[in-house]
C-alpha positions as CSV (number, residue, x, y, z in Angstrom):
1,M,-30.5,-2.3,-1.4
2,E,-33.9,-1.6,-1.1
3,H,-34.4,-3.7,2.0
4,W,-31.4,-2.0,3.7
5,D,-32.6,1.1,3.2
6,T,-35.9,0.4,5.4
7,L,-33.3,-0.1,8.3
8,N,-32.7,3.9,8.9
9,S,-33.2,4.7,12.6
10,D,-36.2,6.7,13.7
11,P,-36.8,10.4,13.1
12,D,-36.6,11.2,16.7
13,A,-34.1,9.0,17.6
14,V,-31.6,9.7,20.5
15,F,-27.6,8.3,20.5
16,D,-25.6,8.8,23.7
17,K,-23.4,9.7,20.9
18,E,-23.2,11.0,17.4
19,V,-19.4,10.9,16.0
20,H,-19.0,12.6,12.6
21,L,-16.2,11.6,9.8
22,D,-14.6,13.8,7.4
23,A,-13.3,10.6,5.1
24,A,-10.6,13.6,2.7
25,E,-9.3,14.2,6.2
26,I,-8.4,11.3,6.9
27,A,-4.8,10.3,5.7
28,P,-3.4,7.4,4.3
29,I,-2.0,4.5,6.5
30,V,1.2,3.0,5.7
31,T,3.6,0.8,8.1
32,W,7.0,1.3,9.2
33,G,8.0,-1.7,11.0
34,T,7.7,-5.6,10.9
35,S,4.3,-5.8,11.6
36,P,0.8,-4.9,10.0
37,D,0.9,-3.6,13.4
38,D,3.8,-1.3,12.9
39,A,1.7,1.9,11.0
40,L,1.1,5.0,10.7
41,P,-0.7,7.8,9.0
42,I,1.2,9.0,5.9
43,T,1.6,12.0,7.6
44,A,3.4,11.0,10.5
45,N,6.7,10.2,11.6
46,V,9.0,7.3,12.6
47,P,8.3,6.5,16.2
48,D,10.7,6.9,19.1
49,P,11.0,3.7,20.9
50,A,12.9,6.5,23.8
51,S,8.7,7.8,23.8
52,L,7.2,5.0,24.3
53,P,6.4,2.4,27.4
54,A,8.4,-0.2,27.7
55,S,6.5,-3.1,26.5
56,Q,6.6,-1.9,22.9
57,A,10.4,0.4,23.1
58,E,11.8,-3.1,22.3
59,H,10.3,-4.1,19.8
60,T,10.1,-0.6,18.0
61,R,13.8,-0.5,18.2
62,D,14.8,-4.4,16.6
63,A,11.8,-3.6,13.9
64,L,13.9,0.2,13.4
65,E,17.2,-1.8,13.0
66,Y,15.8,-4.0,10.9
67,M,14.0,-2.0,8.6
68,G,17.3,0.5,8.8
69,L,15.2,3.5,9.9
70,T,15.6,6.5,12.5
71,P,13.5,7.7,14.9
72,G,11.5,10.6,14.1
73,K,11.9,10.4,10.3
74,Q,9.0,11.9,8.2
75,L,7.3,8.9,6.8
76,E,7.1,10.5,3.3
77,S,11.2,11.0,3.0
78,I,12.0,7.4,2.8
79,D,13.4,6.4,-0.8
80,I,11.7,2.9,-1.6
81,D,13.6,0.5,-4.2
82,Q,10.5,-1.6,-5.8
83,V,7.4,-1.4,-6.0
84,F,5.3,-4.4,-6.4
85,I,1.0,-4.8,-6.6
86,G,-0.7,-7.8,-6.3
87,S,-1.6,-10.5,-6.0
88,C,-4.3,-11.8,-4.2
89,T,-4.9,-9.7,-1.3
90,N,-5.0,-6.5,-3.5
91,G,-4.8,-6.9,-7.0
92,R,-8.9,-7.5,-7.7
93,L,-10.1,-5.4,-10.5
94,E,-11.3,-2.0,-8.6
95,D,-7.3,-2.3,-7.1
96,L,-6.1,-2.1,-10.3
97,R,-8.4,0.6,-12.0
98,V,-7.2,3.0,-8.8
99,A,-3.8,1.7,-9.3
100,A,-4.1,2.8,-12.6
101,A,-6.0,5.9,-12.2
102,V,-2.8,7.1,-10.1
103,L,-0.1,6.3,-13.3
104,A,-1.6,6.8,-16.4
105,G,0.0,9.2,-18.0
106,R,2.8,8.9,-15.7
107,K,6.3,7.1,-15.1
108,A,7.5,5.0,-12.8
109,K,10.8,6.1,-10.8
110,V,11.5,2.7,-9.7
111,P,10.6,-0.8,-11.0
112,G,8.1,-2.9,-9.6
113,L,5.6,-6.0,-10.8
114,V,1.8,-5.7,-11.2
115,S,0.1,-9.2,-10.6
116,P,-3.7,-9.6,-11.2
117,G,-5.3,-11.4,-8.3
118,S,-6.7,-14.6,-10.4
119,H,-6.5,-15.3,-14.4
120,H,-10.1,-14.1,-14.6
121,I,-9.0,-10.7,-13.7
122,K,-6.3,-10.3,-15.4
123,A,-8.2,-11.0,-18.6
124,R,-11.1,-8.1,-17.0
125,A,-7.9,-5.9,-16.7
126,E,-6.5,-6.2,-20.0
127,A,-9.8,-5.4,-22.2
128,E,-10.1,-2.2,-20.0
129,G,-6.7,-1.8,-21.0
130,L,-5.1,-1.3,-17.4
131,D,-2.1,-3.7,-18.3
132,K,-1.2,-0.5,-20.9
133,I,-1.0,1.9,-18.5
134,F,1.3,0.3,-16.1
135,I,3.6,-1.3,-18.7
136,D,3.6,2.4,-20.0
137,A,4.4,3.5,-16.6
138,G,7.4,1.0,-16.8
139,L,5.8,-1.4,-14.3
140,A,5.9,-5.3,-14.8
141,W,2.7,-6.8,-15.4
142,V,3.4,-10.6,-15.0
143,G,0.8,-13.6,-14.2
144,P,-1.7,-14.1,-11.3
145,G,0.7,-16.3,-8.5
146,C,2.3,-15.8,-4.9
147,S,5.3,-14.2,-7.2
148,M,6.4,-10.9,-4.3
149,C,4.0,-11.7,-2.0
150,V,6.2,-14.3,-0.2
151,A,9.6,-14.6,-2.6
152,M,8.7,-17.3,-4.8
153,N,9.2,-18.1,-8.7
154,G,12.3,-15.6,-8.1
155,D,10.0,-12.8,-7.4
156,S,11.8,-11.3,-4.5
157,V,13.2,-7.9,-2.7
158,P,17.0,-8.1,-2.8
159,R,18.4,-7.8,1.1
160,G,18.4,-4.6,2.2
161,K,16.0,-3.2,-0.7
162,R,13.2,-1.9,0.3
163,C,9.7,-2.4,-1.3
164,A,6.6,-0.7,-1.3
165,S,4.0,-3.3,-1.1
166,T,0.1,-4.1,-1.8
167,T,0.9,-7.5,-0.1
168,N,-0.8,-9.0,3.3
169,R,2.1,-8.9,5.6
170,N,5.9,-7.2,6.4
171,F,7.4,-9.8,8.3
172,R,11.6,-10.5,8.0
173,G,11.8,-12.2,4.9
174,R,8.2,-11.6,3.9
175,Q,9.4,-10.7,0.4
176,G,13.3,-11.9,0.6
177,R,15.7,-12.3,3.3
178,G,16.5,-9.2,4.5
179,A,13.8,-7.7,2.2
180,R,12.1,-4.2,3.8
181,T,8.7,-4.0,3.2
182,H,6.4,-1.5,3.4
183,L,2.5,-2.4,3.1
184,M,-0.1,0.4,1.8
185,S,-2.6,0.2,-0.6
186,P,-2.9,-0.4,-4.3
187,A,-2.9,3.5,-5.3
188,M,-0.2,4.0,-2.5
189,V,2.1,1.9,-3.8
190,A,1.4,3.5,-7.2
191,A,2.0,7.1,-5.6
192,A,5.1,5.6,-4.2
193,A,6.4,4.4,-8.2
194,V,5.5,7.7,-9.4
195,T,7.8,9.9,-6.7
196,G,10.3,7.0,-5.7
197,H,9.7,7.3,-1.7
198,L,6.5,7.0,0.6
199,T,3.5,9.5,-0.5
200,D,0.6,11.0,0.5
201,V,-2.1,9.9,-3.1
202,R,-4.7,11.8,-2.6
203,P,-2.7,14.9,-4.6
204,L,-2.1,12.7,-7.6
205,L,-5.8,12.1,-7.7
206,E,-7.0,14.6,-8.3
207,G,-9.2,14.9,-11.4
208,R,-9.2,11.4,-11.7
209,S,-11.2,8.5,-11.8
210,A,-10.7,5.2,-10.4
211,A,-13.9,3.6,-11.6
């Protein structure tokens, strides 16, 4: 860090363009379709194939049919049936901490699994009491493994059911034959668990520490 801090631009440097972003104004992203590319801010609506170029419209129609969604539906109004946090993709200690920050003192409205990314992470999370937060919220605290990420070991999403998930793919059948997967961050999955639908996590994290 000391060396990195020496790599500043010269005080009188001039740039062709400067862009300033307020990260607090950037809405969390969720997927609505059957590819990680099918993603939008949680504040947006399900896309309408009729308004898209022909090259995109066919995929969008097919994806919406599989996902059981209608064009124009608010993403935040989409109800879910269950949640999954983990395993290796988003089951790091910092992932579990931020999900626990959302869930602490709250109850999940839907069932779900929390699978840490490794036995080492599981032990550290338990030492911090994170497992108790998940269990008290009504979620299952399980061991590390592929689990519901790829519908293994008996952990899967039933046909036609909708899952808020931190896994890294939402292809057809990824979490079970006919399963409908919405990808999002661990914090966003925790928020969906609390409300029972896709939810902007930012209000639920106000005043809470994820450290």
